[in-house]
N, CA, C and O atoms as a CHARMM CRD file, in Angstrom:
* protein
*
  288
    1    1 UNK  N    -22.62900 -19.98700   5.31900 PROA 1      0.00000
    2    1 UNK  CA   -21.90500 -18.96500   5.84300 PROA 1      0.00000
    3    1 UNK  C    -21.06500 -18.15500   5.19900 PROA 1      0.00000
    4    1 UNK  O    -20.34900 -17.25800   5.64300 PROA 1      0.00000
    5    2 UNK  N    -21.24600 -18.63500   3.87400 PROA 2      0.00000
    6    2 UNK  CA   -20.20500 -17.90500   3.34100 PROA 2      0.00000
    7    2 UNK  C    -21.40900 -16.79600   2.49000 PROA 2      0.00000
    8    2 UNK  O    -20.78700 -15.89800   1.92300 PROA 2      0.00000
    9    3 UNK  N    -22.44400 -16.71500   2.35700 PROA 3      0.00000
   10    3 UNK  CA   -23.13500 -14.98600   2.09800 PROA 3      0.00000
   11    3 UNK  C    -22.93400 -14.55900   3.51100 PROA 3      0.00000
   12    3 UNK  O    -22.11600 -13.65900   3.69800 PROA 3      0.00000
   13    4 UNK  N    -23.48300 -15.00700   4.41000 PROA 4      0.00000
   14    4 UNK  CA   -23.57700 -13.64500   5.91700 PROA 4      0.00000
   15    4 UNK  C    -22.17000 -13.29300   5.58400 PROA 4      0.00000
   16    4 UNK  O    -21.85000 -12.17400   5.18300 PROA 4      0.00000
   17    5 UNK  N    -21.28700 -14.33400   5.77100 PROA 5      0.00000
   18    5 UNK  CA   -19.75900 -12.86400   5.50800 PROA 5      0.00000
   19    5 UNK  C    -19.92300 -11.97400   4.30100 PROA 5      0.00000
   20    5 UNK  O    -19.97300 -10.77100   4.55700 PROA 5      0.00000
   21    6 UNK  N    -20.01900 -12.34400   2.97900 PROA 6      0.00000
   22    6 UNK  CA   -20.37700 -11.54600   1.88000 PROA 6      0.00000
   23    6 UNK  C    -20.85400 -10.81400   2.47800 PROA 6      0.00000
   24    6 UNK  O    -19.96400  -9.99200   2.69900 PROA 6      0.00000
   25    7 UNK  N    -22.43800 -10.23700   3.33000 PROA 7      0.00000
   26    7 UNK  CA   -23.09100  -9.44900   3.60600 PROA 7      0.00000
   27    7 UNK  C    -22.32400  -8.08900   4.84000 PROA 7      0.00000
   28    7 UNK  O    -22.79400  -6.96000   4.98200 PROA 7      0.00000
   29    8 UNK  N    -21.16200  -8.60900   5.53000 PROA 8      0.00000
   30    8 UNK  CA   -20.47900  -8.39200   6.15100 PROA 8      0.00000
   31    8 UNK  C    -19.54400  -7.69100   5.63600 PROA 8      0.00000
   32    8 UNK  O    -19.15000  -6.61800   6.09500 PROA 8      0.00000
   33    9 UNK  N    -19.01600  -8.38200   4.40100 PROA 9      0.00000
   34    9 UNK  CA   -17.82000  -7.30300   3.89800 PROA 9      0.00000
   35    9 UNK  C    -18.85400  -6.10600   2.47600 PROA 9      0.00000
   36    9 UNK  O    -18.79200  -5.24900   1.59400 PROA 9      0.00000
   37   10 UNK  N    -19.23900  -6.53100   2.85400 PROA 10     0.00000
   38   10 UNK  CA   -19.85800  -5.36400   1.62400 PROA 10     0.00000
   39   10 UNK  C    -20.77600  -4.39600   3.28600 PROA 10     0.00000
   40   10 UNK  O    -21.97600  -4.41300   3.01500 PROA 10     0.00000
   41   11 UNK  N    -20.68400  -4.06600   3.93500 PROA 11     0.00000
   42   11 UNK  CA   -21.15400  -2.91800   4.90600 PROA 11     0.00000
   43   11 UNK  C    -19.79100  -2.27100   5.15500 PROA 11     0.00000
   44   11 UNK  O    -19.75100  -1.04900   5.29500 PROA 11     0.00000
   45   12 UNK  N    -17.95500  -3.46400   5.26200 PROA 12     0.00000
   46   12 UNK  CA   -16.68200  -2.71400   5.37200 PROA 12     0.00000
   47   12 UNK  C    -16.61700  -2.05900   4.21300 PROA 12     0.00000
   48   12 UNK  O    -16.15800  -0.92400   4.33800 PROA 12     0.00000
   49   13 UNK  N    -16.98700  -2.44600   2.86100 PROA 13     0.00000
   50   13 UNK  CA   -16.31500  -1.77900   1.92200 PROA 13     0.00000
   51   13 UNK  C    -16.08600  -0.91500   1.34400 PROA 13     0.00000
   52   13 UNK  O    -15.07100  -0.74000   0.67000 PROA 13     0.00000
   53   14 UNK  N    -17.59600   0.29800   1.58700 PROA 14     0.00000
   54   14 UNK  CA   -17.40700   1.00500   1.10900 PROA 14     0.00000
   55   14 UNK  C    -15.95800   1.83200   1.77600 PROA 14     0.00000
   56   14 UNK  O    -15.28300   2.61800   1.11100 PROA 14     0.00000
   57   15 UNK  N    -15.65000   1.42600   3.33500 PROA 15     0.00000
   58   15 UNK  CA   -13.88200   2.46100   3.77900 PROA 15     0.00000
   59   15 UNK  C    -13.29900   2.14100   3.05900 PROA 15     0.00000
   60   15 UNK  O    -12.82500   3.10300   2.45400 PROA 15     0.00000
   61   16 UNK  N    -12.93000   1.06600   2.61900 PROA 16     0.00000
   62   16 UNK  CA   -11.80300   0.47100   1.74000 PROA 16     0.00000
   63   16 UNK  C    -12.24300   1.50600   0.30900 PROA 16     0.00000
   64   16 UNK  O    -11.77700   2.58800  -0.04500 PROA 16     0.00000
   65   17 UNK  N    -12.98700   0.91900  -0.10200 PROA 17     0.00000
   66   17 UNK  CA   -13.28400   2.29500  -1.40900 PROA 17     0.00000
   67   17 UNK  C    -12.54700   3.50300  -1.18400 PROA 17     0.00000
   68   17 UNK  O    -11.66200   3.85900  -1.96200 PROA 17     0.00000
   69   18 UNK  N    -12.90300   4.22700  -0.04000 PROA 18     0.00000
   70   18 UNK  CA   -13.30500   5.53800  -0.15000 PROA 18     0.00000
   71   18 UNK  C    -11.46100   5.93500   0.17600 PROA 18     0.00000
   72   18 UNK  O    -10.92000   6.80300   0.86000 PROA 18     0.00000
   73   19 UNK  N    -11.06100   5.09900  -0.47600 PROA 19     0.00000
   74   19 UNK  CA    -8.74100   4.56900   0.26900 PROA 19     0.00000
   75   19 UNK  C     -8.60300   4.07900  -0.87700 PROA 19     0.00000
   76   19 UNK  O     -7.45200   3.64100  -0.87600 PROA 19     0.00000
   77   20 UNK  N     -8.99500   3.90600  -1.72400 PROA 20     0.00000
   78   20 UNK  CA    -8.59100   2.96500  -2.90900 PROA 20     0.00000
   79   20 UNK  C     -9.12700   1.37800  -4.01400 PROA 20     0.00000
   80   20 UNK  O     -9.48100   0.99100  -5.12700 PROA 20     0.00000
   81   21 UNK  N     -8.72500   0.89200  -2.21900 PROA 21     0.00000
   82   21 UNK  CA    -8.62400  -0.26300  -2.52700 PROA 21     0.00000
   83   21 UNK  C    -10.11800  -1.21400  -2.15900 PROA 21     0.00000
   84   21 UNK  O    -11.20800  -0.78400  -2.53500 PROA 21     0.00000
   85   22 UNK  N    -10.00800  -2.44300  -1.44100 PROA 22     0.00000
   86   22 UNK  CA   -10.91900  -2.72600  -1.73800 PROA 22     0.00000
   87   22 UNK  C    -11.10700  -4.18800  -1.37100 PROA 22     0.00000
   88   22 UNK  O    -10.01500  -4.74800  -1.46200 PROA 22     0.00000
   89   23 UNK  N    -12.07100  -5.02900  -0.98800 PROA 23     0.00000
   90   23 UNK  CA   -11.84900  -6.61900  -0.17400 PROA 23     0.00000
   91   23 UNK  C    -12.81800  -8.02000  -1.08200 PROA 23     0.00000
   92   23 UNK  O    -14.02600  -8.25500  -1.08300 PROA 23     0.00000
   93   24 UNK  N    -11.72400  -8.69100  -1.74400 PROA 24     0.00000
   94   24 UNK  CA   -13.13100  -9.49500  -2.20700 PROA 24     0.00000
   95   24 UNK  C    -12.84600 -10.95100  -1.44300 PROA 24     0.00000
   96   24 UNK  O    -11.66000 -11.28100  -1.47500 PROA 24     0.00000
   97   25 UNK  N    -13.68600 -11.81300  -0.80500 PROA 25     0.00000
   98   25 UNK  CA   -14.04800 -12.97900  -0.88900 PROA 25     0.00000
   99   25 UNK  C    -13.66800 -14.39300  -1.85200 PROA 25     0.00000
  100   25 UNK  O    -14.17000 -14.93400  -2.83800 PROA 25     0.00000
  101   26 UNK  N    -12.83200 -14.57100  -1.22100 PROA 26     0.00000
  102   26 UNK  CA   -12.55600 -16.13800  -1.73300 PROA 26     0.00000
  103   26 UNK  C    -12.68100 -17.63100  -0.86000 PROA 26     0.00000
  104   26 UNK  O    -12.07400 -18.62300  -1.26500 PROA 26     0.00000
  105   27 UNK  N    -13.26000 -17.65800  -0.02100 PROA 27     0.00000
  106   27 UNK  CA   -13.57500 -18.88400   0.67900 PROA 27     0.00000
  107   27 UNK  C    -13.79800 -18.77000   1.75400 PROA 27     0.00000
  108   27 UNK  O    -13.09700 -17.88000   2.23700 PROA 27     0.00000
  109   28 UNK  N    -14.53200 -19.28400   2.54500 PROA 28     0.00000
  110   28 UNK  CA   -14.52200 -19.52800   3.59800 PROA 28     0.00000
  111   28 UNK  C    -14.97800 -21.17700   4.19700 PROA 28     0.00000
  112   28 UNK  O    -15.93700 -21.89000   3.90200 PROA 28     0.00000
  113   29 UNK  N    -13.54700 -21.43500   5.38100 PROA 29     0.00000
  114   29 UNK  CA   -13.88700 -22.91400   5.29600 PROA 29     0.00000
  115   29 UNK  C    -13.24400 -23.50600   6.75600 PROA 29     0.00000
  116   29 UNK  O    -12.01700 -23.41700   6.78700 PROA 29     0.00000
  117   30 UNK  N    -13.69600 -23.93200   7.63400 PROA 30     0.00000
  118   30 UNK  CA   -14.06000 -23.58000   8.98500 PROA 30     0.00000
  119   30 UNK  C    -13.41700 -23.32300  10.00100 PROA 30     0.00000
  120   30 UNK  O    -12.61100 -23.66900  10.86500 PROA 30     0.00000
  121   31 UNK  N    -14.60900 -21.98800   9.22500 PROA 31     0.00000
  122   31 UNK  CA   -14.47300 -21.01700  10.36400 PROA 31     0.00000
  123   31 UNK  C    -13.66800 -19.84700   9.78500 PROA 31     0.00000
  124   31 UNK  O    -13.94600 -18.65800   9.94600 PROA 31     0.00000
  125   32 UNK  N    -12.56200 -20.37400   9.04100 PROA 32     0.00000
  126   32 UNK  CA   -11.31900 -19.54000   8.09300 PROA 32     0.00000
  127   32 UNK  C    -11.80100 -18.55900   7.17400 PROA 32     0.00000
  128   32 UNK  O    -12.06200 -19.11600   6.10700 PROA 32     0.00000
  129   33 UNK  N    -12.02800 -17.34200   7.14000 PROA 33     0.00000
  130   33 UNK  CA   -12.45200 -16.94900   6.25400 PROA 33     0.00000
  131   33 UNK  C    -11.37400 -15.93000   5.41300 PROA 33     0.00000
  132   33 UNK  O    -10.78300 -14.93000   5.81900 PROA 33     0.00000
  133   34 UNK  N    -11.35800 -16.61700   4.01900 PROA 34     0.00000
  134   34 UNK  CA    -9.88900 -16.07000   3.05300 PROA 34     0.00000
  135   34 UNK  C    -10.48700 -14.94000   1.98900 PROA 34     0.00000
  136   34 UNK  O    -11.40800 -14.55900   1.26500 PROA 34     0.00000
  137   35 UNK  N     -9.53200 -14.79800   2.37700 PROA 35     0.00000
  138   35 UNK  CA   -10.22600 -12.58300   1.11700 PROA 35     0.00000
  139   35 UNK  C     -8.63300 -12.24600   0.68400 PROA 35     0.00000
  140   35 UNK  O     -7.52800 -12.56200   1.12600 PROA 35     0.00000
  141   36 UNK  N     -9.00200 -11.64800  -0.12900 PROA 36     0.00000
  142   36 UNK  CA    -7.98600 -11.13900  -0.94900 PROA 36     0.00000
  143   36 UNK  C     -8.36500  -9.02200  -1.08600 PROA 36     0.00000
  144   36 UNK  O     -9.40000  -8.40200  -1.33400 PROA 36     0.00000
  145   37 UNK  N     -7.26700  -8.67400  -0.84800 PROA 37     0.00000
  146   37 UNK  CA    -7.52900  -7.42600  -0.66200 PROA 37     0.00000
  147   37 UNK  C     -6.62200  -6.40700  -1.71600 PROA 37     0.00000
  148   37 UNK  O     -5.39300  -6.39900  -1.64800 PROA 37     0.00000
  149   38 UNK  N     -7.26800  -5.67200  -2.55800 PROA 38     0.00000
  150   38 UNK  CA    -7.34900  -5.49400  -3.59700 PROA 38     0.00000
  151   38 UNK  C     -7.20400  -3.81600  -4.16700 PROA 38     0.00000
  152   38 UNK  O     -7.63300  -2.93000  -3.42800 PROA 38     0.00000
  153   39 UNK  N     -6.72200  -3.53600  -5.20300 PROA 39     0.00000
  154   39 UNK  CA    -6.39600  -2.30900  -5.29800 PROA 39     0.00000
  155   39 UNK  C     -5.29900  -1.88400  -3.87200 PROA 39     0.00000
  156   39 UNK  O     -4.64800  -2.65800  -3.17200 PROA 39     0.00000
  157   40 UNK  N     -5.44300   0.11900  -3.76400 PROA 40     0.00000
  158   40 UNK  CA    -4.85800   0.45300  -2.92600 PROA 40     0.00000
  159   40 UNK  C     -4.53800  -0.20700  -1.82100 PROA 40     0.00000
  160   40 UNK  O     -3.55800  -0.07600  -1.08600 PROA 40     0.00000
  161   41 UNK  N     -5.41500  -0.90300  -1.76600 PROA 41     0.00000
  162   41 UNK  CA    -5.01900  -2.09100  -0.13300 PROA 41     0.00000
  163   41 UNK  C     -4.24400  -3.04900  -0.35300 PROA 41     0.00000
  164   41 UNK  O     -3.95100  -3.84700   0.53800 PROA 41     0.00000
  165   42 UNK  N     -3.83000  -3.12300  -1.45100 PROA 42     0.00000
  166   42 UNK  CA    -3.25400  -5.08900  -1.62500 PROA 42     0.00000
  167   42 UNK  C     -1.76000  -4.73100  -1.15000 PROA 42     0.00000
  168   42 UNK  O     -1.18800  -5.48100  -0.35900 PROA 42     0.00000
  169   43 UNK  N     -0.98600  -3.29000  -1.76600 PROA 43     0.00000
  170   43 UNK  CA    -0.29700  -3.48800  -1.90200 PROA 43     0.00000
  171   43 UNK  C      0.60100  -2.31700  -0.62100 PROA 43     0.00000
  172   43 UNK  O      1.81400  -2.25200  -0.42100 PROA 43     0.00000
  173   44 UNK  N     -0.37400  -1.61800  -0.02400 PROA 44     0.00000
  174   44 UNK  CA    -0.48900  -0.26200   1.45000 PROA 44     0.00000
  175   44 UNK  C      0.19300  -1.72500   2.32700 PROA 44     0.00000
  176   44 UNK  O      0.00700  -2.90100   2.01100 PROA 44     0.00000
  177   45 UNK  N      1.09500  -1.14900   3.60700 PROA 45     0.00000
  178   45 UNK  CA     1.89700  -1.24900   4.93100 PROA 45     0.00000
  179   45 UNK  C      0.71900  -1.38700   5.76900 PROA 45     0.00000
  180   45 UNK  O      0.76300  -2.04300   6.81000 PROA 45     0.00000
  181   46 UNK  N      0.44800  -1.23500   5.66600 PROA 46     0.00000
  182   46 UNK  CA    -1.28900  -1.51100   6.61000 PROA 46     0.00000
  183   46 UNK  C     -2.20200  -2.03700   6.77900 PROA 46     0.00000
  184   46 UNK  O     -2.97700  -1.94000   7.73000 PROA 46     0.00000
  185   47 UNK  N     -2.26500  -2.84300   5.64600 PROA 47     0.00000
  186   47 UNK  CA    -2.30400  -3.74500   5.16200 PROA 47     0.00000
  187   47 UNK  C     -3.04800  -4.77800   5.89500 PROA 47     0.00000
  188   47 UNK  O     -4.23300  -5.06600   6.06300 PROA 47     0.00000
  189   48 UNK  N     -1.84700  -5.25100   6.28800 PROA 48     0.00000
  190   48 UNK  CA    -2.42700  -6.39000   8.12400 PROA 48     0.00000
  191   48 UNK  C     -2.90500  -6.00100   9.30400 PROA 48     0.00000
  192   48 UNK  O     -3.30100  -6.67200  10.25700 PROA 48     0.00000
  193   49 UNK  N     -2.80100  -4.42100   9.08700 PROA 49     0.00000
  194   49 UNK  CA    -3.72700  -4.06900  10.18800 PROA 49     0.00000
  195   49 UNK  C     -5.10700  -4.20600  10.40000 PROA 49     0.00000
  196   49 UNK  O     -5.85400  -4.73700  11.22200 PROA 49     0.00000
  197   50 UNK  N     -5.22900  -3.15600   8.77400 PROA 50     0.00000
  198   50 UNK  CA    -6.53800  -3.32300   8.18700 PROA 50     0.00000
  199   50 UNK  C     -7.65400  -4.60900   8.17900 PROA 50     0.00000
  200   50 UNK  O     -8.80700  -4.82600   8.55100 PROA 50     0.00000
  201   51 UNK  N     -6.68200  -5.22000   7.59500 PROA 51     0.00000
  202   51 UNK  CA    -7.24100  -7.18000   7.78000 PROA 51     0.00000
  203   51 UNK  C     -7.39600  -7.55300   8.83200 PROA 51     0.00000
  204   51 UNK  O     -8.54000  -8.00500   8.86600 PROA 51     0.00000
  205   52 UNK  N     -6.65900  -7.71400  10.33000 PROA 52     0.00000
  206   52 UNK  CA    -6.84100  -8.05700  11.52400 PROA 52     0.00000
  207   52 UNK  C     -7.88000  -7.41900  12.63700 PROA 52     0.00000
  208   52 UNK  O     -8.75100  -7.95700  13.32100 PROA 52     0.00000
  209   53 UNK  N     -7.31300  -5.69700  12.51000 PROA 53     0.00000
  210   53 UNK  CA    -8.28600  -4.88300  13.13200 PROA 53     0.00000
  211   53 UNK  C     -9.58300  -4.30800  12.67400 PROA 53     0.00000
  212   53 UNK  O    -10.45700  -4.10000  13.51600 PROA 53     0.00000
  213   54 UNK  N     -9.77400  -4.05300  11.51700 PROA 54     0.00000
  214   54 UNK  CA   -11.15300  -3.50000  10.85600 PROA 54     0.00000
  215   54 UNK  C    -11.56900  -4.89800  10.14100 PROA 54     0.00000
  216   54 UNK  O    -12.15200  -5.60200  10.96500 PROA 54     0.00000
  217   55 UNK  N    -11.44900  -5.57900   8.77100 PROA 55     0.00000
  218   55 UNK  CA   -11.85500  -6.86300   8.81900 PROA 55     0.00000
  219   55 UNK  C    -12.28600  -8.15700   9.61400 PROA 55     0.00000
  220   55 UNK  O    -13.43200  -8.59000   9.49900 PROA 55     0.00000
  221   56 UNK  N    -11.33900  -8.77100  10.43000 PROA 56     0.00000
  222   56 UNK  CA   -11.32900 -10.05900  11.07100 PROA 56     0.00000
  223   56 UNK  C    -12.10200 -10.12200  12.53700 PROA 56     0.00000
  224   56 UNK  O    -12.41400 -11.11400  13.19600 PROA 56     0.00000
  225   57 UNK  N    -12.35700  -8.31600  12.89100 PROA 57     0.00000
  226   57 UNK  CA   -12.22200  -8.35700  14.57100 PROA 57     0.00000
  227   57 UNK  C    -14.00900  -7.67800  14.26200 PROA 57     0.00000
  228   57 UNK  O    -14.86500  -7.67300  15.14700 PROA 57     0.00000
  229   58 UNK  N    -14.25200  -7.13500  12.76700 PROA 58     0.00000
  230   58 UNK  CA   -15.60000  -6.36800  12.61800 PROA 58     0.00000
  231   58 UNK  C    -16.69600  -8.45800  12.03400 PROA 58     0.00000
  232   58 UNK  O    -17.90700  -8.67700  12.01000 PROA 58     0.00000
  233   59 UNK  N    -15.96900  -9.05600  11.83100 PROA 59     0.00000
  234   59 UNK  CA   -16.65000 -10.35300  11.31100 PROA 59     0.00000
  235   59 UNK  C    -16.83300 -11.33000  12.55800 PROA 59     0.00000
  236   59 UNK  O    -17.42400 -12.40200  12.42100 PROA 59     0.00000
  237   60 UNK  N    -16.48600 -11.05900  13.36100 PROA 60     0.00000
  238   60 UNK  CA   -16.08900 -12.11900  14.84200 PROA 60     0.00000
  239   60 UNK  C    -18.05000 -11.62000  15.10200 PROA 60     0.00000
  240   60 UNK  O    -19.23500 -11.95200  15.11900 PROA 60     0.00000
  241   61 UNK  N    -16.99300 -10.57200  15.25300 PROA 61     0.00000
  242   61 UNK  CA   -18.59900  -9.39300  16.38500 PROA 61     0.00000
  243   61 UNK  C    -19.86000  -9.87600  15.71800 PROA 61     0.00000
  244   61 UNK  O    -20.84300 -10.16600  16.40000 PROA 61     0.00000
  245   62 UNK  N    -19.86400 -10.01400  13.82700 PROA 62     0.00000
  246   62 UNK  CA   -20.81100 -10.29800  13.58700 PROA 62     0.00000
  247   62 UNK  C    -21.79000 -11.50200  13.76500 PROA 62     0.00000
  248   62 UNK  O    -22.99100 -11.70000  13.94800 PROA 62     0.00000
  249   63 UNK  N    -20.36800 -12.35100  13.57900 PROA 63     0.00000
  250   63 UNK  CA   -20.58200 -13.53100  13.24300 PROA 63     0.00000
  251   63 UNK  C    -19.80800 -14.96400  13.50200 PROA 63     0.00000
  252   63 UNK  O    -19.25600 -15.69800  12.68300 PROA 63     0.00000
  253   64 UNK  N    -19.95000 -15.09700  14.83900 PROA 64     0.00000
  254   64 UNK  CA   -19.38300 -15.36800  15.73700 PROA 64     0.00000
  255   64 UNK  C    -18.75100 -17.18300  15.43400 PROA 64     0.00000
  256   64 UNK  O    -17.82200 -17.74900  16.01000 PROA 64     0.00000
  257   65 UNK  N    -19.48200 -17.61300  14.55300 PROA 65     0.00000
  258   65 UNK  CA   -18.36300 -18.89100  13.86600 PROA 65     0.00000
  259   65 UNK  C    -16.85800 -18.61100  13.19500 PROA 65     0.00000
  260   65 UNK  O    -16.14200 -19.59800  13.02800 PROA 65     0.00000
  261   66 UNK  N    -16.36300 -17.31600  12.81000 PROA 66     0.00000
  262   66 UNK  CA   -15.23300 -17.12100  12.02500 PROA 66     0.00000
  263   66 UNK  C    -14.37800 -16.95700  13.29900 PROA 66     0.00000
  264   66 UNK  O    -14.51200 -16.10000  14.17300 PROA 66     0.00000
  265   67 UNK  N    -13.47100 -17.95400  13.22600 PROA 67     0.00000
  266   67 UNK  CA   -12.88600 -17.73300  13.80200 PROA 67     0.00000
  267   67 UNK  C    -11.37000 -17.22000  13.70100 PROA 67     0.00000
  268   67 UNK  O    -10.66900 -17.22400  14.71200 PROA 67     0.00000
  269   68 UNK  N    -10.74500 -16.66600  12.14900 PROA 68     0.00000
  270   68 UNK  CA    -9.77600 -15.93700  11.53100 PROA 68     0.00000
  271   68 UNK  C     -9.89800 -15.88000  10.39400 PROA 68     0.00000
  272   68 UNK  O    -10.59700 -16.75900   9.89100 PROA 68     0.00000
  273   69 UNK  N     -9.06300 -14.46200   9.15300 PROA 69     0.00000
  274   69 UNK  CA    -9.42800 -13.76200   8.52100 PROA 69     0.00000
  275   69 UNK  C     -7.97100 -13.76200   8.22500 PROA 69     0.00000
  276   69 UNK  O     -6.92200 -13.22800   8.58600 PROA 69     0.00000
  277   70 UNK  N     -8.39300 -14.54500   7.46800 PROA 70     0.00000
  278   70 UNK  CA    -6.77500 -15.11700   6.38000 PROA 70     0.00000
  279   70 UNK  C     -6.87100 -13.75000   5.32800 PROA 70     0.00000
  280   70 UNK  O     -7.91400 -13.09800   5.38700 PROA 70     0.00000
  281   71 UNK  N     -5.48200 -13.18200   4.08700 PROA 71     0.00000
  282   71 UNK  CA    -5.73800 -12.79100   3.03400 PROA 71     0.00000
  283   71 UNK  C     -4.78800 -14.02200   2.33600 PROA 71     0.00000
  284   71 UNK  O     -3.84300 -14.58000   2.89500 PROA 71     0.00000
  285   72 UNK  N     -5.28900 -14.28800   0.98100 PROA 72     0.00000
  286   72 UNK  CA    -4.49500 -14.75400   0.12400 PROA 72     0.00000
  287   72 UNK  C     -4.43400 -14.07100  -1.18600 PROA 72     0.00000
  288   72 UNK  O     -3.67400 -14.48400  -2.06200 PROA 72     0.00000
């Protein structure tokens, strides 16, 4: 499942990079995806919205086994 998640993150990455940020996959365990937001995304006040409304929503839509996305 980690490979599937990485492929979806690779499709999201250009949008984050356009704003000076990025996302790094840390782990996938029991349907919980752990990511690290880096660059401008790391300290952005909108990072939680990006994580939940962007990354989590996209991952859940493309990979039904994903239950939650957490920032670490």
